[in-house]
A tleap script that builds the chain and sets N, CA, C and O, in Angstrom:
source leaprc.protein.ff14SB
mol = sequence {
  NMET VAL ARG ALA GLU ASN LYS GLU GLY GLU
  GLU PRO LYS LEU THR ARG LYS LYS GLU ALA
  GLU THR GLU ALA PHE LEU SER PRO ALA GLU
  LYS SER GLY GLU ASN PRO LEU LYS ASP PRO
  MET ALA ILE ILE GLY ILE VAL GLY ILE VAL
  GLY VAL PRO ALA LEU ILE LEU LEU VAL GLY
  VAL THR SER GLY TYR ILE GLY CGLN
}
set mol.1.N position { 31.970 -24.291 -16.083 }
set mol.1.CA position { 31.973 -24.078 -14.664 }
set mol.1.C position { 31.885 -22.577 -14.407 }
set mol.1.O position { 32.518 -21.780 -15.099 }
set mol.2.N position { 31.093 -22.202 -13.406 }
set mol.2.CA position { 30.941 -20.811 -13.033 }
set mol.2.C position { 31.532 -20.638 -11.640 }
set mol.2.O position { 31.275 -21.434 -10.738 }
set mol.3.N position { 32.318 -19.596 -11.483 }
set mol.3.CA position { 32.944 -19.349 -10.187 }
set mol.3.C position { 32.758 -17.876 -9.834 }
set mol.3.O position { 33.021 -16.991 -10.648 }
set mol.4.N position { 32.308 -17.634 -8.623 }
set mol.4.CA position { 32.166 -16.261 -8.148 }
set mol.4.C position { 33.241 -16.017 -7.104 }
set mol.4.O position { 33.334 -16.741 -6.113 }
set mol.5.N position { 34.036 -15.013 -7.330 }
set mol.5.CA position { 35.108 -14.705 -6.394 }
set mol.5.C position { 35.054 -13.233 -6.025 }
set mol.5.O position { 34.548 -12.395 -6.772 }
set mol.6.N position { 35.580 -12.952 -4.872 }
set mol.6.CA position { 35.689 -11.585 -4.411 }
set mol.6.C position { 37.177 -11.252 -4.336 }
set mol.6.O position { 37.952 -11.994 -3.732 }
set mol.7.N position { 37.569 -10.153 -4.943 }
set mol.7.CA position { 38.976 -9.765 -4.888 }
set mol.7.C position { 39.350 -9.403 -3.463 }
set mol.7.O position { 38.532 -8.885 -2.704 }
set mol.8.N position { 40.562 -9.675 -3.119 }
set mol.8.CA position { 41.010 -9.390 -1.761 }
set mol.8.C position { 40.955 -7.890 -1.478 }
set mol.8.O position { 41.356 -7.073 -2.306 }
set mol.9.N position { 40.454 -7.549 -0.302 }
set mol.9.CA position { 40.410 -6.155 0.112 }
set mol.9.C position { 39.176 -5.407 -0.369 }
set mol.9.O position { 38.923 -4.292 0.087 }
set mol.10.N position { 38.409 -5.988 -1.270 }
set mol.10.CA position { 37.202 -5.324 -1.759 }
set mol.10.C position { 35.990 -5.858 -1.013 }
set mol.10.O position { 35.897 -7.043 -0.691 }
set mol.11.N position { 35.087 -4.964 -0.756 }
set mol.11.CA position { 33.845 -5.354 -0.114 }
set mol.11.C position { 32.871 -5.802 -1.200 }
set mol.11.O position { 32.913 -5.265 -2.306 }
set mol.12.N position { 31.995 -6.769 -0.921 }
set mol.12.CA position { 31.017 -7.171 -1.930 }
set mol.12.C position { 30.149 -5.983 -2.335 }
set mol.12.O position { 29.851 -5.113 -1.518 }
set mol.13.N position { 29.753 -5.959 -3.590 }
set mol.13.CA position { 29.000 -4.816 -4.102 }
set mol.13.C position { 27.549 -4.798 -3.631 }
set mol.13.O position { 26.957 -3.726 -3.499 }
set mol.14.N position { 26.976 -5.955 -3.378 }
set mol.14.CA position { 25.566 -6.008 -3.024 }
set mol.14.C position { 25.375 -6.937 -1.834 }
set mol.14.O position { 25.649 -8.135 -1.916 }
set mol.15.N position { 24.912 -6.385 -0.754 }
set mol.15.CA position { 24.592 -7.202 0.421 }
set mol.15.C position { 23.174 -6.890 0.848 }
set mol.15.O position { 22.671 -5.793 0.603 }
set mol.16.N position { 22.537 -7.844 1.480 }
set mol.16.CA position { 21.139 -7.665 1.883 }
set mol.16.C position { 20.966 -6.528 2.889 }
set mol.16.O position { 20.000 -5.770 2.801 }
set mol.17.N position { 21.869 -6.404 3.823 }
set mol.17.CA position { 21.732 -5.365 4.840 }
set mol.17.C position { 21.809 -3.976 4.212 }
set mol.17.O position { 20.990 -3.109 4.515 }
set mol.18.N position { 22.775 -3.768 3.352 }
set mol.18.CA position { 22.899 -2.461 2.693 }
set mol.18.C position { 21.718 -2.217 1.761 }
set mol.18.O position { 21.207 -1.101 1.675 }
set mol.19.N position { 21.291 -3.258 1.069 }
set mol.19.CA position { 20.177 -3.123 0.131 }
set mol.19.C position { 18.898 -2.718 0.871 }
set mol.19.O position { 18.153 -1.862 0.395 }
set mol.20.N position { 18.647 -3.315 2.005 }
set mol.20.CA position { 17.443 -3.012 2.770 }
set mol.20.C position { 17.477 -1.580 3.307 }
set mol.20.O position { 16.446 -0.910 3.356 }
set mol.21.N position { 18.644 -1.119 3.705 }
set mol.21.CA position { 18.742 0.234 4.245 }
set mol.21.C position { 18.545 1.295 3.175 }
set mol.21.O position { 17.989 2.357 3.455 }
set mol.22.N position { 18.992 1.027 1.956 }
set mol.22.CA position { 18.941 2.055 0.922 }
set mol.22.C position { 17.668 2.016 0.097 }
set mol.22.O position { 17.233 3.063 -0.383 }
set mol.23.N position { 17.045 0.849 -0.091 }
set mol.23.CA position { 15.907 0.759 -1.001 }
set mol.23.C position { 14.560 0.928 -0.321 }
set mol.23.O position { 13.610 1.379 -0.961 }
set mol.24.N position { 14.447 0.585 0.936 }
set mol.24.CA position { 13.148 0.637 1.600 }
set mol.24.C position { 12.940 2.003 2.247 }
set mol.24.O position { 13.827 2.525 2.923 }
set mol.25.N position { 11.766 2.570 2.032 }
set mol.25.CA position { 11.407 3.812 2.710 }
set mol.25.C position { 10.556 3.451 3.904 }
set mol.25.O position { 9.519 2.804 3.759 }
set mol.26.N position { 10.975 3.854 5.061 }
set mol.26.CA position { 10.214 3.606 6.273 }
set mol.26.C position { 9.847 4.935 6.922 }
set mol.26.O position { 10.683 5.827 7.065 }
set mol.27.N position { 8.597 5.045 7.305 }
set mol.27.CA position { 8.167 6.241 8.009 }
set mol.27.C position { 8.715 6.188 9.429 }
set mol.27.O position { 9.137 5.126 9.888 }
set mol.28.N position { 8.715 7.307 10.123 }
set mol.28.CA position { 9.195 7.293 11.514 }
set mol.28.C position { 8.415 6.316 12.397 }
set mol.28.O position { 8.990 5.700 13.294 }
set mol.29.N position { 7.120 6.174 12.152 }
set mol.29.CA position { 6.315 5.238 12.944 }
set mol.29.C position { 6.735 3.797 12.673 }
set mol.29.O position { 6.788 2.984 13.596 }
set mol.30.N position { 7.033 3.477 11.417 }
set mol.30.CA position { 7.473 2.120 11.082 }
set mol.30.C position { 8.844 1.820 11.678 }
set mol.30.O position { 9.102 0.700 12.120 }
set mol.31.N position { 9.714 2.815 11.688 }
set mol.31.CA position { 11.044 2.609 12.257 }
set mol.31.C position { 10.970 2.355 13.753 }
set mol.31.O position { 11.767 1.585 14.289 }
set mol.32.N position { 10.024 2.990 14.434 }
set mol.32.CA position { 9.904 2.811 15.878 }
set mol.32.C position { 9.133 1.541 16.233 }
set mol.32.O position { 9.067 1.172 17.406 }
set mol.33.N position { 8.547 0.863 15.234 }
set mol.33.CA position { 7.833 -0.382 15.488 }
set mol.33.C position { 6.404 -0.196 15.928 }
set mol.33.O position { 5.817 -1.095 16.531 }
set mol.34.N position { 5.835 0.952 15.635 }
set mol.34.CA position { 4.454 1.243 16.022 }
set mol.34.C position { 3.480 0.414 15.185 }
set mol.34.O position { 3.816 -0.018 14.083 }
set mol.35.N position { 2.290 0.196 15.704 }
set mol.35.CA position { 1.260 -0.572 15.016 }
set mol.35.C position { 0.876 0.137 13.710 }
set mol.35.O position { 0.481 1.303 13.745 }
set mol.36.N position { 0.985 -0.544 12.557 }
set mol.36.CA position { 0.666 0.112 11.285 }
set mol.36.C position { -0.817 0.419 11.104 }
set mol.36.O position { -1.169 1.256 10.273 }
set mol.37.N position { -1.689 -0.235 11.860 }
set mol.37.CA position { -3.118 0.027 11.716 }
set mol.37.C position { -3.562 1.300 12.418 }
set mol.37.O position { -4.736 1.663 12.341 }
set mol.38.N position { -2.655 1.985 13.097 }
set mol.38.CA position { -2.991 3.289 13.676 }
set mol.38.C position { -2.968 4.380 12.604 }
set mol.38.O position { -3.447 5.491 12.830 }
set mol.39.N position { -2.417 4.060 11.457 }
set mol.39.CA position { -2.340 5.015 10.355 }
set mol.39.C position { -3.695 5.064 9.641 }
set mol.39.O position { -4.196 4.021 9.222 }
set mol.40.N position { -4.294 6.236 9.494 }
set mol.40.CA position { -5.604 6.322 8.838 }
set mol.40.C position { -5.577 5.856 7.379 }
set mol.40.O position { -6.573 5.324 6.889 }
set mol.41.N position { -4.474 6.044 6.692 }
set mol.41.CA position { -4.397 5.604 5.293 }
set mol.41.C position { -4.444 4.081 5.195 }
set mol.41.O position { -4.976 3.548 4.221 }
set mol.42.N position { -3.904 3.376 6.173 }
set mol.42.CA position { -3.969 1.919 6.175 }
set mol.42.C position { -5.414 1.460 6.334 }
set mol.42.O position { -5.851 0.524 5.663 }
set mol.43.N position { -6.137 2.105 7.203 }
set mol.43.CA position { -7.543 1.744 7.421 }
set mol.43.C position { -8.365 2.045 6.175 }
set mol.43.O position { -9.222 1.251 5.789 }
set mol.44.N position { -8.109 3.184 5.544 }
set mol.44.CA position { -8.817 3.534 4.309 }
set mol.44.C position { -8.505 2.518 3.216 }
set mol.44.O position { -9.396 2.127 2.461 }
set mol.45.N position { -7.266 2.094 3.127 }
set mol.45.CA position { -6.889 1.100 2.121 }
set mol.45.C position { -7.575 -0.233 2.344 }
set mol.45.O position { -8.051 -0.849 1.390 }
set mol.46.N position { -7.633 -0.688 3.583 }
set mol.46.CA position { -8.282 -1.965 3.888 }
set mol.46.C position { -9.775 -1.887 3.591 }
set mol.46.O position { -10.344 -2.811 3.009 }
set mol.47.N position { -10.404 -0.793 3.987 }
set mol.47.CA position { -11.836 -0.625 3.712 }
set mol.47.C position { -12.080 -0.555 2.203 }
set mol.47.O position { -13.065 -1.103 1.709 }
set mol.48.N position { -11.201 0.107 1.479 }
set mol.48.CA position { -11.366 0.201 0.033 }
set mol.48.C position { -11.206 -1.133 -0.671 }
set mol.48.O position { -11.926 -1.428 -1.625 }
set mol.49.N position { -10.264 -1.941 -0.203 }
set mol.49.CA position { -10.017 -3.232 -0.850 }
set mol.49.C position { -11.091 -4.250 -0.491 }
set mol.49.O position { -11.495 -5.046 -1.338 }
set mol.50.N position { -11.555 -4.233 0.750 }
set mol.50.CA position { -12.519 -5.238 1.205 }
set mol.50.C position { -13.952 -4.721 1.141 }
set mol.50.O position { -14.845 -5.433 0.682 }
set mol.51.N position { -14.180 -3.507 1.590 }
set mol.51.CA position { -15.532 -2.998 1.748 }
set mol.51.C position { -16.242 -2.621 0.463 }
set mol.51.O position { -17.427 -2.914 0.300 }
set mol.52.N position { -15.544 -1.984 -0.438 }
set mol.52.CA position { -16.194 -1.516 -1.674 }
set mol.52.C position { -16.668 -2.693 -2.525 }
set mol.52.O position { -17.819 -2.676 -2.962 }
set mol.53.N position { -15.844 -3.720 -2.788 }
set mol.53.CA position { -16.377 -4.861 -3.547 }
set mol.53.C position { -17.517 -5.576 -2.819 }
set mol.53.O position { -18.456 -6.052 -3.458 }
set mol.54.N position { -17.443 -5.655 -1.494 }
set mol.54.CA position { -18.531 -6.285 -0.739 }
set mol.54.C position { -19.820 -5.474 -0.887 }
set mol.54.O position { -20.902 -6.046 -1.015 }
set mol.55.N position { -19.708 -4.167 -0.869 }
set mol.55.CA position { -20.887 -3.310 -1.046 }
set mol.55.C position { -21.474 -3.476 -2.449 }
set mol.55.O position { -22.693 -3.543 -2.601 }
set mol.56.N position { -20.633 -3.542 -3.458 }
set mol.56.CA position { -21.114 -3.738 -4.833 }
set mol.56.C position { -21.815 -5.090 -4.956 }
set mol.56.O position { -22.865 -5.194 -5.591 }
set mol.57.N position { -21.233 -6.118 -4.350 }
set mol.57.CA position { -21.849 -7.443 -4.374 }
set mol.57.C position { -23.179 -7.434 -3.641 }
set mol.57.O position { -24.144 -8.035 -4.113 }
set mol.58.N position { -23.247 -6.774 -2.514 }
set mol.58.CA position { -24.484 -6.697 -1.746 }
set mol.58.C position { -25.584 -5.999 -2.543 }
set mol.58.O position { -26.726 -6.459 -2.557 }
set mol.59.N position { -25.253 -4.910 -3.195 }
set mol.59.CA position { -26.240 -4.195 -4.010 }
set mol.59.C position { -26.694 -5.057 -5.170 }
set mol.59.O position { -27.880 -5.079 -5.501 }
set mol.60.N position { -25.764 -5.769 -5.795 }
set mol.60.CA position { -26.136 -6.636 -6.909 }
set mol.60.C position { -27.034 -7.780 -6.503 }
set mol.60.O position { -27.959 -8.136 -7.234 }
set mol.61.N position { -26.773 -8.365 -5.338 }
set mol.61.CA position { -27.600 -9.479 -4.866 }
set mol.61.C position { -28.989 -8.982 -4.471 }
set mol.61.O position { -29.988 -9.612 -4.819 }
set mol.62.N position { -29.066 -7.879 -3.760 }
set mol.62.CA position { -30.368 -7.385 -3.301 }
set mol.62.C position { -31.223 -6.855 -4.450 }
set mol.62.O position { -32.451 -6.902 -4.375 }
set mol.63.N position { -30.602 -6.360 -5.497 }
set mol.63.CA position { -31.381 -5.842 -6.619 }
set mol.63.C position { -31.737 -6.923 -7.629 }
set mol.63.O position { -32.531 -6.676 -8.538 }
set mol.64.N position { -31.166 -8.113 -7.488 }
set mol.64.CA position { -31.544 -9.223 -8.366 }
set mol.64.C position { -30.629 -9.394 -9.569 }
set mol.64.O position { -30.861 -10.298 -10.370 }
set mol.65.N position { -29.626 -8.589 -9.730 }
set mol.65.CA position { -28.704 -8.758 -10.857 }
set mol.65.C position { -27.821 -9.992 -10.680 }
set mol.65.O position { -27.407 -10.598 -11.668 }
set mol.66.N position { -27.528 -10.370 -9.436 }
set mol.66.CA position { -26.690 -11.533 -9.142 }
set mol.66.C position { -27.577 -12.529 -8.420 }
set mol.66.O position { -28.242 -12.178 -7.445 }
set mol.67.N position { -27.593 -13.745 -8.881 }
set mol.67.CA position { -28.380 -14.774 -8.215 }
set mol.67.C position { -29.110 -15.625 -9.229 }
set mol.67.O position { -28.663 -15.796 -10.363 }
set mol.68.N position { -30.231 -16.151 -8.804 }
set mol.68.CA position { -30.986 -17.079 -9.650 }
set mol.68.C position { -31.447 -16.361 -10.848 }
set mol.68.O position { -32.107 -16.950 -11.704 }
savepdb mol mol.pdb
quit
């Protein structure tokens, strides 16, 4: 049998609220609840993840490397 107990008068060592406050880094814009897509780095990241592979695929299809 496993039992978890908390000694009287002691606060638990790990709680979600404290963990979230200490481990997560939030920019001032994120703390204020501003739209994250106003950040230019977010737009660059989305374009890099979606656009670059799409461009490579487009070049491969048009040049004949991908397809029949």
